[in-house]
N, C-alpha and C positions, 0 to 999 in steps of 0.2 A: 504494500500500500504506500502511496506517496503522501507523506504527512508534513504539513506546514506547521511549525512550532514557533509561537511568539515567546519571548523571554528565553530563547534557546541557550544563552550563555549565563543565565541567572542560576541561583542556588538550586531551585527545583528543576527548572527547564534543562539545565546541563545534565542532570541525572536522567531526565526523561529521554533526551536524545540518545544517550548511551543505551538505555533500555530498549528503545525502538530499533536502533541499529543492530543490537545483539539478536533481536527477534526477526531480523531480515527485512525490516521496513526501509524505505527510501525517505530520507529526512531532508527537508529544507528549513533552515533557521532564519528568522528575522534578525537582521543586524543593523543597529543604529549607528555604530561607530566603526572606524577602521580597525580598532583593536578587537572588537567583537567579531568582525568579518574574518580577521586573521585567525582568531581562536577557532571559529567554526571550520574554516578551510583546513586548518592543521589537523582537525579531528575527522576529516573526510566528509564534512557536512556541506551540502550546497547552500550558498549564501543568497539571501534575498534582502536587498538594502531597503530600509524604511524605518518606521517608528510607529508607536501607538497614535501619535498625533497626525501621521501621514495616512489618512484613511484610504486614499487611492492605492497606496502600496499594500495595505492590508487586503483590500478587495482583489488585487492582482495576485497576491500570494495564495489566497484562499481559492481563487478561481482555477489556479493551475494545479490544485492538489485534490486527492481523494478524500482527505480529512484534515481537520485543523485541531490542534491542541493549543489552547490559550493559557499561558502561565505568566505573561508579562504584567508587571505593575510597578509604578514609580513609588518607592517606599519613603519618599521625603514627607515625613509626617507633619511638617510645617505647612504643607499644601495638600493635606489628606482629602479634603472635600473636592478640590479641583482635580486631583488625580483620580478620584472615584468617578467623577463625571467624564473624564477623558477615557477611562476604561469602558464605561458604558457605551460611549460613542464608538469605540474600537470594536466592541462586540456586535453592535448594530451593523458596522461596516462589513465585518466578517459574514454576518448573516445575509447582507445584500448579495454577496457572491455565491452563497450556498443555497439561497432560497429556492424551494421547489425541486431541489436535486435529491433530497433524501440522504445527502452525505452527512458525515458526523462532525459535530463541533463539541469538543470537551472544554468546559469553562471552569476556571478555578475560583473557588469561594473559600469560606472559612467557617468553622464551627462556633467561633466565639460569639456570644450574645444571641445565639439562635433561640435558646430557651433558658434565660437566667434563672438560677435557683433550682433547676432540676436537670437530669440527664437528657441531652438532646439526642434525638434519633433522626434517621434519614427522612422520616415523614413530617418532621417539624418544619415550619416556615418562620422566618423572622417576622416579628410584629411590625407591620408597615407604619404603625402609629408611633414607633420609637425611632427617632432619627438615627441613622448610621451612615457615615460618609461613604463607605465602600459596600455596596450591595449589588453585585452583578446578577443576582438570580432573577429578578423581575424582567430584565432585558433579555436574559437567556430564555425565559419562558416565552417572551414575545417572538424571539427568533424561532423557537420550536414551532410556534403556531404558523410560521411561514414555510413549513415544509423542510425543516432541518432536523436531523436526528441529534438532539442535544443531550449531553450528560453533564452534570455538575459534580465536581469533586471539591468537597469541603476539607481544607487542610487543618490540621491541629495547630494551635498557637506555637508549639515548638516542633519545627521540622529540623531534626538534629543530625549530627554527623561531623566528621572531620572537615574543617573549613567553614563551619557554621558562622554566619555573621548576622544572625537574627536576634530573637528576644533574649536567649540565655546569655550570649556574650555581652549584651547591654547590661544585664543584671550583674555579671561579673565585673564589668567596667565600673559600675556604680559602687560596688563593694570596695574595689581598689581605691576609688576616689575618696570615699567617706570613712574608710578604715573599719567598717562593720558590714556584715552580710545581713541584710534586713528583710523581714517579712511584715505584713500588715496584720494586726490583731492576733488571732490564734493561728494564722497561716494555713488554715484549712481550705482556702480557695484553691481550686484544682485546675491544672493545665493538662489537657490531653497532649500526648506526644506521638510522633512517628518518625522513624529514621528516613532520611531522604531516599534511600534505595528502595525501601518498602513503598514509599509514596510513588516513586517512579514506576514501580511494577503495577500499582493500582491504575495509573494513567493508561498504561498499555492494555490492561484488562478491560478498562472502560471503553477503549477504542475498539478492541477486538470482539468483546462480548456484551457490551453495554446495551441496556434496553433504551427505548426511546423516551426522552425526557425523564431520565432517572437521576437520582441524587445519591452520591456515595460519600462515605466518611473515611478519610485517610487518618484513621485513629488506631494506633497499635495499643496504647494505654489510655483507658477511659478518663483518668484524672490523677495526676501526680500532685499532691499537696505542695503549695509554694514553699511552705516551711521546710520541706525535705530538700527542695532545690537549693534554698538558701543554706541549709545545713551542709550540703556537699561543698558549696562554694566557700563557706567559712572555713571548713576543715582544710581544703586544698590551699587556701590563701593564708591559713593560720590567723584568722580574724574572728572576733566575737560574732556570734549569731544572735540577733536581737529582734524583739517584737517592737514595732513602732506604731504610733497612732497620732491622730490630730494633725497639727501643723507639721509634725516631723515627716509625715508621708510625702508631702510635696517637697520638703527640704531635701529628702534623700533621693526620691525617684524623679522629681521634676516632671517633665512632659510625659514620662513613662508611668506616672502614678496610676492611671486608669487601667493600663495593661497589667500592672503588678497586682491589681485587685480582682481581675477577671476570675469568675468561678464558672468554668465552661466545660464541665464534664460532658462527655459524649460517647455514645455507643456506635460501634461499627458492625453489630451483629447482622443486620440486613445486608450490608455490603459484602461481608465474608460469605454469607450463604448464597447470594445471587451471583457473585463473580468468582467464588473459590479463592478469594484473596486471603492469604495467611501470612502475617508479618513474621519475619525470621531474623531480623537484624537486632542489634544491641538495644536494650531498653534505655530510656532517657537518663535515669540516674547513673546507670553503669557507664553510659557514654560520657556523661558529664564528668565522672570521676576518672579522667584519663588525661594523658599529656596533650591530647588533641585540643583540649580546652584550656590547659594550663601549661603551655610550653615553658621549658626552663630557660 
């Protein structure tokens, strides 16, 4: 299958293209920069120049492919709302090229804040009355209604592994900066986790076996208490592990304070049953407790 991948040099996308190549698919990657184009070419991936903002480049890449996997997102959180709007326009553009073809589009979303306070399942939908800057699922549903075979993969807050530059490294950096490894309150708020290679395998299975307009959860662990994450960080850095509250939350975590308090437990039981997906890689705490996260 000829697969067009956005975000092909990103943390998740780079693992996805490796997984697709190993399974015999022909991959074309979207490249915004010369560096990204060179990285793709060196890996034997066909290069399609463009960006999420260049909607014509997205339409052209999708039109030339049998399927599209969308993993790209600008994670500049100072422009979170603008970046969410840009992503929705990008998905619409991909849908323009695929409309009426029955070809597959796999869209990336997340499990966070799907059902605050209880375990989220694949059948849950985010409350449309609760504002959330990044919500690609309504536009994915609209694209599906135009004759596109859409699957949504909701990623865990922590997609971990060697080379991680996501949420966990941010928490490690804040611990180094403030001299303590902190959690909020009792620290029982839970982060689901998935290794990036397990997540990449799920994208491939969704491409090859996915049902029409299905939602899948890339969740290997339903919820790791934030207190335990902070505990490993404190031990590895030889720092006190402390509970914080009130004004100390913003003082320690800054712009990250809302993410540090997310309680986003999620199940992937339906995903495992329907796609035969079985995570096999290292668990979050074991992965965190390694030189990959704490190089000497």
